[in-house]
C-alpha positions in Angstrom: 19.2 16.2 64.4 18.2 12.6 64.2 20.0 9.8 66.0 20.7 6.8 63.7 19.4 3.2 64.4 23.1 2.2 64.8 23.4 4.4 67.9 20.0 3.6 69.3 20.4 -0.2 68.8 24.0 -0.1 70.1 23.0 1.7 73.2 20.1 -0.8 73.8 22.4 -3.8 73.3 25.1 -2.3 75.6 22.4 -1.8 78.2 21.7 -5.6 78.0 25.3 -6.3 78.7 25.3 -3.8 81.5 22.2 -5.3 83.1 24.0 -8.7 83.0 27.4 -7.3 84.2 27.1 -8.5 87.8 26.4 -12.1 86.7 29.8 -12.2 84.9 28.1 -14.3 82.2 28.7 -13.5 78.5 25.6 -12.8 76.3 25.4 -14.2 72.8 24.7 -11.7 70.1 21.8 -13.8 68.9 20.2 -13.6 72.4 20.5 -9.8 72.4 19.3 -9.5 68.8 16.2 -11.6 69.5 15.2 -9.7 72.6 15.9 -6.3 71.1 14.5 -7.2 67.7 17.7 -6.2 65.9 19.2 -8.0 62.9 22.0 -10.2 64.0 24.2 -9.1 61.1 23.6 -5.4 62.0 24.3 -6.1 65.7 27.5 -7.9 64.8 28.7 -4.8 62.9 27.8 -2.6 65.9 29.7 -4.8 68.3 32.8 -4.9 66.0 32.9 -1.1 66.4 32.4 -1.3 70.2 35.0 -4.0 70.5 37.6 -1.8 68.6 37.3 1.0 71.2 37.3 -1.4 74.2 33.8 -1.1 75.5 33.0 -4.8 74.9 35.2 -7.9 74.6 34.6 -11.3 73.3 34.5 -14.2 75.7 35.7 -16.4 72.9 34.4 -17.6 69.6 30.8 -18.4 69.9 30.8 -17.6 73.6 29.3 -14.1 73.5 30.3 -10.7 74.8 30.8 -9.0 78.1 31.6 -5.4 79.0 35.2 -4.5 79.3 34.6 -2.4 82.4 32.0 -1.7 84.9 28.8 0.2 83.8 29.7 3.1 86.1 32.9 3.6 84.1 31.3 3.7 80.6 29.9 7.1 79.5 27.1 7.3 77.0 29.3 9.6 74.9 31.9 6.8 74.4 29.2 4.6 72.8 27.5 7.3 70.8 30.8 8.8 69.5 31.8 5.5 67.9 28.4 4.7 66.4 27.1 8.1 65.4 28.3 11.0 63.3 28.9 13.5 66.1 30.0 16.5 64.1 27.0 18.7 63.6 28.6 20.6 60.7 31.7 20.0 58.7 32.8 23.6 59.2 33.2 22.9 62.9 36.1 20.5 62.3 37.3 21.9 58.9 36.8 25.6 59.0 38.6 26.2 55.6 35.5 24.6 53.9 33.7 27.9 54.2 35.3 31.2 53.6 32.9 32.8 56.1 33.6 30.4 58.9 35.9 32.8 60.7 33.2 35.5 60.9 30.2 33.3 61.4 28.0 33.7 64.5 25.9 30.7 63.5 29.1 28.6 63.5 29.6 29.7 67.1 26.1 28.6 67.9 26.6 25.2 66.4 29.9 24.7 68.2 28.3 25.6 71.5 25.4 23.2 70.8 27.9 20.4 69.9 29.9 21.0 73.1 26.8 21.1 75.2 25.6 17.8 73.8 29.0 16.2 74.3 29.2 17.4 77.9 25.7 16.1 78.7 26.5 12.7 77.3 29.8 12.5 79.1 28.0 13.1 82.4 25.7 10.1 81.9 27.1 6.6 82.7 25.7 3.3 81.5 25.0 2.7 85.2 22.8 5.8 85.3 20.8 4.5 82.3 20.4 1.1 83.9 19.2 2.6 87.1 16.6 4.7 85.2 15.5 1.7 83.2 15.0 -0.2 86.5 12.9 2.7 87.9 10.8 2.7 84.8 10.1 -1.0 85.0 9.3 -0.7 88.7 6.8 2.1 88.0 5.2 0.1 85.2 4.8 -3.0 87.4 3.1 -0.9 90.1 0.6 0.3 87.5 0.0 -3.2 86.1 -3.5 -4.6 86.6 -3.9 -8.3 87.5 -7.1 -10.2 87.1 -8.0 -13.5 88.6 
């Protein structure tokens, strides 16, 4: 399995909004695009998908975006599901595609894997990711060497 750039970039961009959530200040897409080194056009497409499902909302034309709810209330699965193809195999959602689907042990394996992945991502909130990001940055700053 390989996660697409759409999902990776979308998650990074949402993390920016999440880190900014307490400030109650919208972020412009061009600011996020520049910091994250993502094409503004691509990011605009990603945000239109995230806006449709209610994760982000526009603060007004040209005023940027904010999260629609607190980072603790946003699960990573919500983000990934809208940006990524989450069905591992077509036969999981459309069993009549394969005449062996009903008797296939491998199909059962793939279904279990898909369910496990979903449960894992449903148990991680945006707040959890932000906390982990903060911990990583703190550790990196402790290891930084300063010269005078």
